[in-house]
N, C-alpha and C positions, 0 to 999 in steps of 0.2 A: 525463543523465550519459553522454554518448557516449564510446565507447572511444577515439576519436581525440583527445579533449581531456583526459581525466581520469587515466588510469593512471600517467603519469609523475609527476604532482604529488600524486595521492591514491590509491594502490593500495588503501588501507584502505577505500575506498568500495565495493569489490567483495567478493563473498562469499568466506568461508573454507570450503574443502573439504579434508578430510584434512590440516589444519594449515597450509595456505598459501592465499593469495588467488588466486582464479581470475579472470584478466583476460579479458574478451571479446576475440576476435581482430579484430573490426571492428565498425563501427556497426550492422551488420545482424544481428548475433548476439544473440538474445534468450533464450537458455536459462539465465538466471540472474536473481536478484533482487539489488538493491543491499543493502549491509550497512546496514540502517536505524539501527543503533546507533553507527555510526562517528562519531567526533568531527568536527564541521564539515560533515557531509553535509546536514543540514537547511539550513544557510546556503548551501551551494553549490547545492543544488536550488532554493531560493528565489531566489537571484541569477539563475539561468537563466530562471526563470519571470517574474521582474520584467523582465528584458531582453526576453522575448517580449511581455509586455503593453505595454511601452514602445514596441515596434516595431509592435504591433497593438492600439492602445487600444480599438478597436471590439469586440474579443473579450471575452466575458463569463466564459469558463471555461477550465480547463486540466485535462488528465487526470493524475491521480496513480496510475493503475491499475498493477497488478503486471504483469510479463511473463507470458506463458502458459507457465509452467514451475514445476515442483515444487522447484527448486533455490534454497533460502533459505540465508542465511548460517548457518554452524555455529559461530561464535565463542562463547566463554563469555559475552561481553557481551550478545550478542543473545539467547542462551538465557535469561539472567537476566531479560530483559524480557518473557518469555513465560510463559503459565500452566502449561505442561507437560502440558496436557490434549489430548485428541483432540476434534475437532469432530464435528458430527452425521453427517458422511460418512466418518469414520474417519481423517482426516488430522490431522497436528499443527496445533494452533491457533496461528497466528502473529499473530492480530489485535492483541493488546496491543502487540507490538513495532512492527508496521506503523502502527497508528493513533497511536502516540506520535509517529512520524516525520511522518505526514500532518498532524497537529495542529500540530507545530512549524513545518513548511513553510507551512501556511496562515496561521499567526499572523505569521510574518515577512513574507509577501507583503502581508497586510492592513495592516501598519504603513506600507508604502510605497505600495501601490495598493489602497485599500479597495473592498469590495463584490464581489469576484470569487468564483466558485464553483469547486469542485474535484471533478470526477467521478471515480469509480473503480468497479472491478468487485468485487462481494462474491462471491467464489467460491474454490474450492480451499481453501487454508489460511487465507484471510481471509473465508470464507463468512459467519461469524457476527460480531456486534458484539464489540468488546473488552469485557473484564470489569474491567480495572484503570484504564482511562482513559475519559473521556467523548469522544464524537465532536464535533469542532468544528462549529458550525452551518453553516459554508461548505462542508463535505464532503457530497457527494451520492452515496451508494452506489447502485449498480445491481445488484440480485440477478439473476444470470445463469442460474440453473437453470430450464429451460423448464417451463411448467405442464402440458405434454402428458404429462409423467411422473407427474402427480398422479393418474392413473388407478389407480396402485398405492396402496392405502390407507395402507400403512406409510410410503412415501415422502411422500405428501401430508401426513401428520401431522407428519413431520420438517420439511418445508419451510414448513408453516403456522406452526410454532413459530419457525423462523428469521425468517420475514417479520414475525411479531408482535414478536420481539425487536428487529429493525431499526426497526420502527415506534416503539418506545419509545426507541431509542438515537439515532436521527438525526432532525434537524428537517425534512429533505427526503429523500425516498426515491424 
């Protein structure tokens, strides 16, 4: 969803902060997350990915990873798709909202170009698996919290639970 292509046609794809859409100033600005609940965003995302795979048929996967930012959409529509809970590291759990979008994108791509995988990072607000939606089998989460921190017994226990939950939620991890 590059800033150079989308804002004029679909500003609703970008996150709402303080009541208005925050448009990225350029294609290199990544301090935001898309509005995963925006009407048409799954289709627009899938179309970009399909075009990529058509241009690069040898490629087997595409990243659906979040940007390295805590700025998620604040619209009422997005909030309604979330659990309202905090995750194990104390951040708002966005997983239900996010994985609804990833599942929709994966299903749309699968219809046109079957058999592809979609990697993503399970960290920050999407550290844990969703609780309201199942994870599409083509989604491959990568847990990004390093095991060197497992020296702390409390941290280790939290991350072991997260890892076990992902082991049950995702077909590939």
